[in-house]
C-alpha positions in Angstrom: 54.2 44.5 -22.7 56.2 45.7 -25.7 54.8 45.5 -29.2 57.5 44.8 -31.7 56.6 45.3 -35.4 56.8 42.4 -37.8 59.4 44.3 -39.9 61.6 45.0 -36.9 64.8 43.0 -37.5 66.7 44.2 -34.4 65.2 41.8 -31.8 66.2 38.4 -30.5 63.4 36.0 -31.3 62.9 33.0 -28.9 60.8 30.0 -29.8 59.4 28.5 -26.6 59.0 30.0 -23.1 60.0 27.1 -20.8 63.1 26.6 -18.7 65.4 27.6 -21.5 63.4 30.1 -23.5 61.7 31.9 -20.6 65.0 32.2 -18.7 66.9 33.4 -21.8 64.2 36.0 -22.5 64.5 37.5 -19.0 68.3 37.5 -19.0 68.5 39.3 -22.3 65.8 41.8 -21.4 67.7 42.6 -18.2 70.7 43.5 -20.4 68.6 46.0 -22.4 67.9 43.7 -25.4 64.6 43.6 -27.2 63.0 40.1 -27.2 60.1 38.4 -28.9 58.9 35.1 -27.4 56.7 32.9 -29.6 54.9 30.3 -27.5 52.7 27.7 -29.1 50.5 27.3 -26.0 48.0 29.4 -24.2 48.6 31.7 -21.2 47.5 30.2 -17.9 48.0 31.3 -14.3 48.0 30.1 -10.7 44.3 30.9 -10.7 43.4 29.0 -13.8 45.5 25.8 -13.0 43.1 22.9 -12.5 43.5 20.6 -9.5 42.2 17.6 -11.4 44.7 15.4 -13.2 42.8 14.6 -16.4 41.4 18.1 -16.9 44.8 19.6 -16.1 46.4 17.2 -18.7 44.1 18.5 -21.4 44.9 22.1 -20.3 48.7 21.9 -20.2 49.9 18.9 -22.2 51.3 19.0 -25.8 48.7 16.9 -27.6 49.6 17.7 -31.3 50.0 14.5 -33.4 53.2 12.5 -32.8 54.2 9.0 -33.8 56.5 6.5 -32.2 58.8 3.7 -33.4 61.4 1.5 -31.8 61.4 -1.3 -29.3 61.0 0.8 -26.1 58.0 0.0 -24.0 56.5 3.5 -24.5 56.0 2.7 -28.2 53.7 -0.2 -27.1 51.8 1.6 -24.3 51.7 5.2 -25.5 52.3 5.1 -29.3 50.7 8.6 -29.8 52.2 10.2 -26.7 56.0 9.4 -26.6 56.5 12.5 -24.4 54.6 14.1 -21.5 55.5 17.8 -21.9 53.5 21.0 -21.9 52.2 23.4 -24.5 51.5 26.5 -22.5 53.3 29.7 -21.5 56.1 28.6 -19.1 56.4 25.3 -20.9 57.0 22.2 -18.8 58.1 24.4 -15.9 54.3 24.6 -15.2 54.1 21.0 -14.2 57.6 19.8 -13.4 58.5 18.2 -10.1 61.1 20.8 -9.1 64.1 18.5 -8.6 67.2 20.6 -9.3 70.5 18.8 -9.4 73.9 19.7 -10.9 75.5 17.3 -13.4 78.5 15.6 -12.0 82.0 16.2 -13.4 82.4 12.7 -14.9 79.1 13.0 -16.7 80.3 16.0 -18.7 83.3 13.8 -19.8 81.3 10.6 -20.4 83.4 9.4 -23.4 86.7 9.9 -21.5 85.2 8.3 -18.3 83.3 5.4 -19.8 85.4 4.6 -22.8 84.1 3.2 -26.1 80.7 1.6 -25.4 79.5 -0.5 -28.3 76.3 0.8 -29.8 76.6 4.2 -28.0 77.5 7.5 -29.5 79.3 9.0 -26.5 81.1 12.3 -26.7 82.5 14.6 -24.1 80.7 17.9 -23.5 82.8 21.0 -24.7 82.3 22.3 -21.1 83.6 21.3 -17.7 81.9 21.4 -14.3 84.3 24.2 -13.2 83.2 26.3 -16.2 79.5 25.8 -15.3 79.8 26.2 -11.6 79.3 29.9 -11.3 76.3 29.7 -13.7 74.9 26.8 -11.7 75.1 29.0 -8.6 73.3 31.9 -10.3 70.6 29.4 -11.5 70.1 28.0 -8.0 69.8 31.5 -6.5 67.3 32.5 -9.3 65.2 29.4 -8.8 65.4 29.3 -5.0 66.8 25.8 -4.9 66.7 24.3 -1.4 69.9 23.5 0.4 71.8 26.1 -1.6 72.3 29.8 -0.8 71.3 29.2 2.8 67.8 28.0 1.8 66.6 25.2 4.1 65.3 21.9 2.8 61.7 21.0 2.5 60.1 18.9 5.2 59.8 15.1 4.6 56.3 13.7 4.0 55.3 10.1 4.7 56.5 8.9 1.3 60.0 10.3 2.1 60.0 8.8 5.6 59.3 5.3 4.3 62.0 5.7 1.7 64.4 7.1 4.3 63.8 4.3 6.7 64.5 1.6 4.1 67.5 3.4 2.6 69.2 3.8 5.9 68.7 0.1 6.8 70.4 -0.8 3.5 73.3 1.4 4.4 72.6 4.3 1.9 74.0 7.6 3.2 73.1 10.3 0.8 69.3 10.5 1.5 67.4 13.8 2.0 64.5 15.9 0.8 66.8 17.0 -2.0 67.6 20.2 -3.9 64.2 21.5 -5.0 63.2 24.7 -6.8 60.3 25.0 -4.4 60.2 27.7 -1.7 60.7 26.2 1.7 60.3 29.7 3.0 58.9 32.9 1.4 61.3 34.2 -1.2 61.3 36.3 -4.3 57.8 37.6 -3.8 56.4 34.1 -3.6 55.2 32.2 -0.5 56.4 28.9 0.9 55.2 25.5 -0.2 51.9 24.6 1.4 52.4 20.8 0.9 49.2 20.5 -1.1 50.4 17.4 -2.9 49.5 16.4 -6.5 52.2 18.7 -7.8 52.0 17.9 -11.5 48.9 20.1 -12.2 50.5 23.5 -11.9 51.5 25.0 -8.6 48.4 26.8 -7.3 50.4 28.6 -4.6 53.3 29.7 -6.9 55.9 28.3 -4.4 57.5 26.2 -7.2 59.6 28.0 -9.7 58.2 28.5 -13.1 59.1 30.9 -15.9 55.3 31.6 -16.2 55.3 33.7 -13.0 59.0 34.5 -12.4 61.2 35.1 -15.5 58.5 36.2 -18.0 56.9 38.8 -15.7 60.3 40.2 -14.8 61.2 40.5 -18.4 57.9 42.2 -19.2 58.6 44.8 -16.5 61.7 46.0 -18.5 59.4 47.0 -21.4 61.5 45.0 -23.8 59.5 41.7 -24.0 56.9 41.0 -26.7 55.3 37.7 -25.5 52.9 36.1 -28.0 51.0 33.0 -26.7 49.3 30.6 -29.1 51.8 31.3 -31.8 52.8 28.0 -33.5 56.1 28.3 -35.5 56.2 26.3 -38.7 59.4 27.5 -40.3 62.6 29.5 -39.8 63.8 31.5 -42.9 67.2 32.8 -43.9 68.8 35.2 -46.4 70.9 34.3 -49.4 74.0 34.3 -47.2 72.6 31.7 -44.9 71.8 33.9 -41.9 68.4 33.4 -40.3 66.3 36.5 -40.7 62.6 35.6 -40.0 60.2 33.1 -38.5 56.9 32.1 -40.0 54.2 31.2 -37.5 50.4 30.8 -37.1 48.8 33.1 -34.6 45.9 32.2 -32.3 43.4 33.0 -35.1 45.2 30.6 -37.4 46.7 33.4 -39.6 50.2 33.0 -41.0 52.5 35.7 -39.8 56.2 36.5 -40.6 58.4 38.0 -37.9 61.8 39.4 -38.8 64.6 39.0 -36.3 68.3 39.6 -35.7 68.9 36.3 -33.9 66.7 33.2 -33.5 66.9 30.9 -30.5 65.0 27.6 -30.6 63.8 26.4 -27.2 60.9 24.1 -28.2 62.2 20.9 -26.4 64.2 18.0 -27.8 61.3 16.9 -30.1 60.0 20.1 -31.5 63.4 21.8 -31.8 64.9 19.3 -34.3 61.5 19.0 -36.0 61.5 22.7 -36.7 65.0 22.7 -38.0 64.1 19.8 -40.3 60.9 21.6 -41.5 63.0 24.6 -42.4 65.0 22.8 -45.1 65.8 25.0 -48.1 67.9 25.0 -51.3 70.8 26.2 -49.2 70.2 23.8 -46.3 68.7 20.7 -48.0 68.9 18.5 -44.9 67.5 21.1 -42.6 69.0 24.1 -40.8 72.3 23.6 -38.9 72.5 20.0 -40.1 75.8 19.8 -42.0 76.8 17.2 -39.4 73.7 15.1 -40.0 73.2 15.1 -36.2 70.0 17.2 -36.0 67.4 14.9 -34.5 69.9 12.2 -33.6 71.2 11.1 -30.1 67.8 11.6 -28.6 67.8 10.7 -24.9 65.0 10.4 -22.4 66.8 9.0 -19.3 66.6 5.5 -18.0 63.3 5.5 -16.1 60.9 3.2 -14.3 59.1 3.2 -11.0 58.6 1.1 -7.9 55.5 1.1 -5.8 55.2 -0.8 -2.5 52.2 -1.7 -0.3 52.3 -1.4 3.5 50.1 -2.6 6.3 49.5 1.0 7.6 48.5 4.0 5.5 51.2 6.0 3.9 49.2 8.7 2.0 52.1 9.2 -0.4 50.2 11.9 -2.2 50.3 14.3 0.7 53.1 16.8 0.6 55.6 17.7 -2.1 55.7 15.0 -4.8 59.4 14.6 -5.4 61.0 16.0 -2.3 62.9 12.8 -1.4 66.0 11.3 -3.0 68.6 8.6 -2.6 71.8 9.6 -4.5 74.2 6.8 -3.5 73.8 5.0 -6.8 74.3 8.2 -8.9 78.1 7.7 -9.2 79.9 5.7 -11.8 80.9 2.2 -10.8 81.1 -0.3 -13.7 81.3 -3.2 -11.2 77.5 -3.0 -11.1 77.4 -4.1 -14.7 76.8 -0.8 -16.4 78.3 2.7 -16.7 76.9 5.8 -15.3 74.4 6.0 -12.4 70.9 6.7 -11.3 68.8 8.4 -8.7 65.8 7.1 -6.6 63.3 9.9 -6.1 59.9 9.9 -4.3 56.9 9.9 -6.6 53.1 9.9 -6.1 50.5 9.9 -8.8 46.7 10.4 -8.4 44.4 7.4 -8.8 43.5 8.2 -12.5 47.2 8.3 -13.6 48.0 5.4 -11.4 45.4 3.3 -13.3 46.9 4.5 -16.6 50.6 4.0 -15.7 50.9 1.3 -13.0 51.0 -1.5 -15.6 49.4 -0.5 -18.9 47.5 -3.5 -20.3 48.1 -5.5 -17.1 44.6 -5.6 -15.6 43.9 -8.3 -13.1 43.5 -9.1 -9.4 47.0 -8.0 -8.4 46.6 -4.7 -10.3 43.2 -4.1 -8.7 44.7 -4.8 -5.2 47.2 -2.0 -5.6 44.5 0.4 -6.6 42.3 -0.8 -3.7 45.2 -0.1 -1.3 46.1 3.3 -2.9 46.4 5.0 0.5 48.8 2.3 1.7 51.3 2.8 -1.2 54.7 4.4 -1.2 56.3 5.2 -4.6 59.6 6.1 -6.1 60.8 7.1 -9.6 64.0 5.8 -11.0 66.0 8.1 -13.2 69.4 7.5 -14.7 71.8 8.2 -17.5 70.9 6.6 -20.8 73.3 6.1 -23.7 73.1 8.5 -26.7 72.6 6.5 -29.9 72.6 8.0 -33.4 69.7 5.7 -34.3 67.6 7.1 -31.5 66.2 10.1 -33.3 63.5 12.6 -34.2 62.5 12.5 -37.9 59.6 13.9 -39.9 56.6 11.7 -40.6 55.2 13.0 -43.9 52.2 10.6 -43.6 50.9 12.4 -40.5 50.3 16.2 -40.4 49.4 18.7 -37.7 46.6 21.2 -38.1 48.8 23.6 -40.0 49.8 21.0 -42.6 53.3 20.3 -41.3 54.8 16.8 -41.0 54.5 15.4 -37.4 57.6 14.3 -35.6 58.4 10.6 -35.2 60.2 9.6 -32.1 62.3 6.5 -32.5 64.0 4.9 -29.5 65.6 1.6 -28.6 67.0 1.0 -25.1 70.8 0.4 -25.1 71.9 -2.7 -23.2 73.5 -0.4 -20.6 70.0 1.2 -20.0 68.5 -2.3 -19.6 71.1 -3.4 -17.1 70.8 -0.1 -15.1 67.0 -0.4 -15.0 67.2 -3.9 -13.6 69.7 -2.9 -10.9 67.5 0.1 -10.0 64.4 -1.9 -9.9 66.1 -4.4 -7.6 67.5 -1.8 -5.2 64.2 0.1 -5.1 62.3 -3.0 -4.1 65.0 -3.7 -1.5 64.5 -0.3 0.0 60.8 -0.9 0.5 61.4 -4.5 1.7 63.8 -3.1 4.4 61.1 -0.6 5.4 58.5 -3.4 5.9 56.6 -3.5 2.7 54.1 -6.3 2.1 54.8 -6.4 -1.6 56.1 -4.2 -4.3 55.5 -3.7 -8.1 57.8 -2.6 -10.9 56.2 -0.1 -13.2 57.5 0.4 -16.8 58.6 3.8 -18.2 56.1 6.5 -18.7 56.0 8.9 -21.7 59.2 10.9 -21.6 59.4 13.9 -19.4 63.2 14.4 -19.8 63.7 14.9 -23.5 67.3 15.6 -24.3 70.1 15.6 -26.8 68.7 15.8 -30.4 70.8 18.9 -31.3 73.9 18.1 -29.2 76.7 20.6 -28.5 80.3 19.7 -29.2 83.7 21.0 -30.2 83.5 19.9 -33.8 81.0 20.9 -36.5 81.4 17.4 -38.0 80.0 15.6 -35.0 77.7 18.1 -33.3 75.0 20.8 -34.1 76.1 23.6 -31.8 79.0 24.9 -29.8 79.4 25.3 -26.0 77.1 28.3 -26.1 74.4 26.7 -28.0 75.3 28.6 -31.1 74.9 26.4 -34.2 78.1 25.7 -36.1 76.5 26.3 -39.5 74.5 29.5 -38.8 76.1 32.1 -36.4 72.8 33.8 -35.5 70.8 30.6 -34.8 71.0 29.1 -31.3 69.7 26.0 -29.5 68.4 27.0 -26.1 66.9 24.0 -24.5 67.7 20.4 -23.5 68.3 19.5 -27.1 71.9 20.8 -26.7 72.8 18.2 -24.1 75.7 16.1 -25.3 75.0 13.3 -22.8 72.1 13.1 -20.3 73.7 12.4 -16.9 71.6 10.9 -14.1 70.2 14.2 -12.9 66.8 15.9 -13.6 67.8 18.4 -16.4 65.9 21.6 -15.7 68.6 23.2 -13.5 71.2 22.6 -16.2 68.9 24.0 -18.9 68.5 27.2 -16.9 72.2 27.3 -16.2 73.0 27.1 -19.9 70.4 29.7 -20.7 72.0 32.2 -18.3 75.4 31.5 -19.8 74.0 31.8 -23.4 72.4 35.1 -22.7 75.7 36.5 -21.5 77.4 35.3 -24.6 74.7 36.6 -27.0 74.7 40.1 -25.3 78.5 40.3 -25.7 78.3 39.2 -29.4 75.6 41.7 -30.1 77.5 44.5 -28.5 80.6 43.6 -30.6 78.3 43.3 -33.7 79.6 39.8 -34.3 76.1 38.5 -34.8 
């Protein structure tokens, strides 16, 4: 591991080590660039991951104070936990499901495709699918995504087989075990998936891609990476010309440190990234860094979500095998005849008994609720995930009444479902239940949205500095050496799980940064 001095202002400093930050770090190191990664969480490993949901949650989850407002169901059920993300080296790639899908061409041109949707702040991405395609291919190869680059798909577990049977009876055609960043055969020094199940507690076998044991170790081998776990960033500083030049953070002993840098890349997720930019307000940037557009924190998206669980006469054991290796994609296209724009996916899902009790229907105790838990082994489950509408009023702001342990204002997450989200969720619930009815279910249950796992769009990219925070490379319009390197830069959300696109954008961003550094443009 490299050790870069606090006064060294030649390195790229990355805040966050997840899909965006961890990938960016490795890509830059491979091009001979010194990198510092500041990660707020601790360093874990395959050996230290805990195969117990509640203990693992305490080990990996981001549990710093957060507040919630708005009419979304999450504000009622999980007011202090609007998002279920990780605070650990590797970020949320330590507990993600592995689903790796490309955005569709029309989703990158949502404003052009959907038109003017009242109450939505739609805007086309400053990128096309053709521009992203070669980088998507590199990301899929890097992550070992099944059904790409000659990698076979994963086997279908019982949860998938039930979904498949119902889907085919309804006439759905695009049904498979999906594109998953989980080794279906040994690859890249890691073994194949052992089908252990309960995949949200950290992959004990290392078959699932995570920056923790892929990108970061590779970066470390170059001798150019200085990774600092348990380093909580509180402020980004700049010089009198408005160029960022240092980051102030608290180390694992709680001591304030100041690290100089040539370039700063923020990859803290779509809640912490805008929060940090807002916390870094100054006389020169009174509304926060990179916020001349007023869009920092706005247009927060979390995907249209919900779940359907169904009970069957015979055991299903949905928890055995890969959690999300099963998908119906037929509803992912755009067809406004359904009563909404955009589309959604249906993906297999299984939670352990403790999380089922917490998420099945919060506050809905009773005989029916108990019956589902009593018949846990007879349940099949699916997660519904679709494109939600960006809204300026859905935003991350600072709550000065609530402070974290370092005295900084906590983020408040405000969200109201757009009518399009509500209509899409109703359609998805209906179709999900129809899938299980066709497969012979005794009964089925609609489960409300969980705390957000897909947090997107609060520092969106766009062609104009007046309506967006950063350009097509994640470079902020206001500050040339400040970049957004995570899902915050999404202009719209699409229907697809976002990790593959975050990795894709990080590969592209690293290439751009290296060229700009070589030309001494930044």
